[in-house]
C-alpha positions in Angstrom: 70.1 -4.1 16.6 67.8 -6.3 18.6 66.5 -3.4 20.2 65.7 -1.7 16.8 63.8 -4.9 15.7 61.7 -4.8 19.0 60.9 -1.2 18.4 60.0 -1.8 14.7 57.7 -4.7 15.7 56.2 -2.6 18.3 55.5 0.4 15.9 54.2 -2.0 13.4 52.0 -3.8 16.0 50.6 -0.3 17.0 50.1 0.7 13.5 48.0 -2.5 12.7 46.1 -2.0 15.9 45.3 1.7 14.9 44.5 0.6 11.3 42.0 -2.2 12.7 40.6 0.4 15.1 40.1 2.9 12.2 38.6 0.0 10.0 36.2 -0.9 12.8 35.1 2.7 13.1 34.8 3.0 9.2 32.6 0.0 9.2 30.4 1.3 12.0 30.1 4.5 10.3 29.1 2.8 6.9 26.5 0.6 8.7 24.9 3.8 10.4 24.8 5.4 6.9 23.2 2.4 5.4 20.6 2.3 8.1 20.0 6.1 7.8 19.5 5.6 4.0 17.2 2.8 4.8 15.2 4.8 7.2 15.0 7.7 4.8 13.8 5.5 2.1 11.1 4.1 4.4 10.1 7.5 5.5 9.9 8.6 1.7 7.8 5.5 1.0 5.4 6.3 3.9 5.2 9.9 2.7 4.2 8.8 -0.7 1.6 6.4 0.6 0.2 9.0 2.8 -0.1 11.3 -0.2 -1.9 8.7 -2.1 -4.3 8.2 1.0 -4.9 11.8 1.3 -5.9 11.9 -2.4 -8.1 9.0 -2.1 -9.7 10.6 1.2 -10.1 13.8 -0.7 -12.0 12.1 -3.6 -14.2 10.2 -1.1 -14.8 13.6 0.7 -15.9 15.2 -2.5 -18.2 12.3 -3.3 -19.7 12.4 0.1 -20.3 16.3 -0.1 -21.9 16.0 -3.3 -24.2 13.1 -2.1 -25.1 15.2 1.1 -26.0 18.1 -1.1 -28.3 15.9 -3.2 -29.8 14.5 -0.3 -30.3 18.1 1.1 -32.0 19.0 -2.0 -34.2 15.9 -2.1 -35.2 16.7 1.7 -36.2 20.2 0.8 -38.2 19.0 -2.2 -39.9 16.3 0.0 -40.7 19.0 2.7 -42.3 21.2 0.2 -44.4 18.4 -1.3 -45.5 17.5 2.3 -46.4 21.0 3.0 -48.4 21.3 -0.2 -50.2 18.0 0.6 -51.0 19.2 4.1 -52.3 22.4 2.7 -54.4 20.5 0.1 -55.8 18.1 2.7 -56.7 21.1 5.1 -58.4 22.8 2.2 -60.4 19.7 1.2 -61.4 19.2 4.9 -62.5 22.7 5.3 -64.4 22.6 2.0 -66.2 19.5 2.9 -66.7 20.3 6.5 -64.2 17.9 7.9 
């Protein structure tokens, strides 16, 4: 009977060790999963911020393009006025023997 008690204790001890090992592996897996979830949430937050940044950059680009267009039109107008002024000055100089 003593031999049976030793075998039962050994089997129970082995079972406890296996259970502890399995629990350790489970804890490790749960921790990895939590880390992965945090990483995924972080990536989703980054993606949302990038989308917001993209929207702001697109709006800024639109404003810059509109301003560039207005400046280009103003530049053309100034160029036309300068040409007209130079032609007028030439005409006046030619008329008055300049």
